[in-house]
DRENLO-834651 format. One record per residue (C-alpha): y, x, z. Coordinates in steps of 0.5 Angstrom, whole numbers, plus 500, padded with zeros to 3 digits. Layout:
<pts>
YXZ;...
</pts>
This chain:
<pts>
427483517;430490519;433487525;426484527;422491526;428496529;430491536;435486536;439492542;440497536;442491530;445484531;441479527;445475522;444469526;446463530;447465537;447459543;451460549;447463553;441464548;439472547;440475541;432476539;431468542;435467536;433471531;425468533;429461532;431462526;425465523;422459525;426454522;426459515;417459515;418450516;423451510;418456505;412452507;416445506;419447500;412448497;409445491;403443490;398448485;394443481;388440484;381446483;375441480;371439486;364442487;358438485;354435491;349440495;343437492;338434496;332438500;327433501;323437506;323435514;328436519;326442524;324438531;329438535;327444540;325449533;332447531;335450538;330456538;333459530;340458532;339462538;334468534;339468529;345468534;342475538;339478531;345483532;344485540;339491538;340497535;332500535;333500543;325499546;326499553;327494558;323488559;326483555;322481548;326483542;328477539;330481532;323483531;321474532;325472527;321474521;315471524;319465526;321464519;313465517;311459521;317454519;315455512;308455512;309447516;313446510;320444515;327445511;332449516;339446519;345444515;349447520;344455521;346455513;350460513;347464520;340464516;345466509;348472514;341474516;338475510;345478508;343483513;335484513;332485506;326484509;328477510;330474505;324471501;323467507;330465509;331463502;325458501;326455508;335455507;332451500;336449495;342448499;342455500;344457493;349451492;353455498;352462495;355459488;361458493;361464497;361471494;358474500;352470499;351472492;345476493;341469493;343468486;339474484;333475489;331467489;324465492;319459494;318453490;325450491;328455486;324452481;324446477;318440479;311441476;311438470;318438467;317443462;324441459;327443465;323449466;324451459;332451460;331455466;326460462;332461456;339460460;337462468;339468472;334474472;331473478;331465477;326467471;322471475;322467480;319461475;315466471;310467478;310460480;308458473;302463474;300461481;300454477;298455471;296462469;297460461;303456462;306462465;303468459;306462453;312462457;313469457;310470450;315465447;322471448;318477449;321480442;327480445;327482452;330488454;326494456;327493464;326486464;320486460;317491464;319487471;316480468;309484466;308486472;309477473;302478470;298481476;299473479;292469476;290476472;284474467;281476460;286471457;292475458;288481455;290480447;298480449;297486454;293490448;300489443;304491449;300498449;304498442;311496446;317502445;318502452;314508456;314504462;312497459;305501455;303504463;303498466;300493461;295499461;294499468;293491468;287492462;285497467;283492472;280489468;273491467;271487461;277489457;277493450;282498454;276499460;271499455;274506451;275508458;269509460;267512455;271517456;271518463;263518462;263524457;267527463;261527468;253528469;248529474;244536474;239539477;241544483;240551482;237549489;230545487;230543494;238540493;237535489;242532483;248534484;254531479;257536474;265535471;268537465;275536464;277534458;280539453;286534450;290528451;290525443;294519441;288514443;288516450;296516451;297509446;291507453;297509458;294516459;301521461;300527456;304532461;302534468;306534473;309541477;303544479;298541477;294542471;293539464;284537465;284536471;291531471;288527464;281527468;284523474;287518469;280517465;276516472;282512475;282507470;274506467;271501470;267502476;261498474;260505469;257509474;251506475;248507469;252515468;248516474;242515474;242508477;244508483;249504487;257505489;254509497;249513493;253516488;259517494;254521497;252525491;255532491;259535486;260542483;265547483;268544489;272538486;269532490;276531493;278530486;273525483;273521490;280520489;280517483;275512484;279511491;285509485;280505481;277501487;284499489;286497483;280493480;279490487;272492488;269491495;263495494;266501492;272501497;266500502;262506500;269511499;272510507;264510509;264509517;270510521;268515525;266520519;272518516;277520523;273526523;275528516;282526517;282530523;281536520;285536514;290541516;297539519;296533519;300527520;303525527;299519529;305514527;305516520;297512519;292516515;293517508;287521506;281522509;280529507;283536505;287535500;286528499;291524496;287518497;291512501;286509507;290504508;289500501;283502501;282497507;286492503;281491498;275489503;275482507;279481513;274480518;271487516;278490514;279489522;272491525;272497521;280499524;278497532;271502531;276507528;280507534;275505539;272511537;278516536;284512540;291510536;293518533;292515526;291508527;298506526;298504518;291501518;294496523;299495518;294492513;289487518;291479518;296476523;294475529;288480530;282478532;280479538;275485537;282489534;286486539;282488545;281495541;288496541;290494548;284499552;287504547;294503550;292503557;287509556;294513553;298511560;292513564;293520561;300520563;303520556;310516555;309509552;315510546;310515543;306509542;312505541;310504534;303500535;306497541;311494536;306492532;302488538;307485540;308481533;301481532;296479538;294473539;299469544;292467548;292474550;298474554;294472561;289477561;294482559;298481566;293486570;297491565;305490568;303492575;305499577;299504578;299511581;302517576;297521574;297528577;298530571;302526567;309525564;314524571;315516571;310514565;307509569;313505571;316505564;308503562;309497567;315496563;313496556;307492558;311486561;315486554;308485550;306479555;313476555;314477547;306474547;308468551;314466547;310466541;306461544;312457546;315457538;309456535;309449540;316448538;314448531;308443531;313439536;308439542;311440549;312448551;308452556;311451562;313446567;319444563;325446560;328454560;335454564;341456560;340463562;333464560;334461553;340465552;336472554;330470550;325469556;320464554;320457558;
</pts>
């Protein structure tokens, strides 16, 4: 070893040297003989237990073209670092959509691609639910043999991880002996299939669970929540964990007919009343009287007594009462009016924002479409109110409020509306006011976007182009368009890929960048159409298979 490190010129190795052979070559020969001798002399170790065979996965295999596409998407996943320049589609952003589409069709992942799929899910947490669902039970089998993939055992998703429906004994054994993530998946699946059976499963071990586990299990009751869950949730209001009590109270307040909702309604309606305006021509006014104390009953029902820094105690208690009370209680309290009429009423002492924000949270919690519609108002009015916010967030941040000082979340309110109405509201918003506050609103719209919504987005992007802005100012919206526009729109958008004249007052070179961005948009839409055709086992658009270079670069055939 010392001769090898120092060199045979400085230290003569103690090895036989044949005639005409250099000392260095003799040293390497001796090392090779020593290695063979050492390996040959090893005693075999005791045989390890042979792993059990991987479980079967009866789901159908992917069509050949779709399997090749998945291999390309997985191979390309590490090749991008967020750079949105260039006309080629970004395959990393198409992988989640491909996984979702394959999962909807009930396919299983090819066995040879399971390691790459697990590696992708390990690197990107957003891929894990869809990737593990597609990978199925064989991925869990692999994860138990490789520590790099142990995350799959902590975050099991999909039906493949739970016992077959009707196998009560296997389900009970998994609930009592399984990993925490397996138990969460089992409870969620049980709630989807049979809410009563899921509740019975949770109740069977509730008293022995850790506080943090009780909290996560309780959250699973949101699936299929109904009046049948009320007795269990009422008992949870006395839980020793504050977070468990708060979650139980929130769930009960989402049930307008629950006893907690009735108690909250009595407390909340005592805080608001109608009075005639001092000006006789002004009409009635909502007068607010915040609670003067937070008693033990209020605390048991989920009201947090201590206000956060910078918030008055009485205002803090009032907000919690208003957001927990059933919205149906306000019609009788405020003169038999409907949601739109109540929202239009003036509120005394400048407390309109405070009251409306609490009602917004209640509408989201109770999934009340009529109240959400009334609180949103017409898109033009919402935009006008939003633009009045001092220091309003920049465009891609999206609106989190609709008037000065408000804490309501417009995107969450939109999520209460039916999909079609939601898309129409956002389309009108964008058509009236552009994209400056539309990013988060677009994120709650169903995919693919409806034609009016897609048209509104593309028209707004084209207007921004004509104004001479750079496209990366709208990169978030452009990225959403690539993933959410209907692929059938690709042919209509071809005309936007051409370069036009630079506006005199525009940014230098902006039109060329826009042309490139629209080329990427059109190319991505066509690739998405090809991917869906491949998953359906249909002939892909075009005259034949893509050449190797096109396939490798991600361009559509």
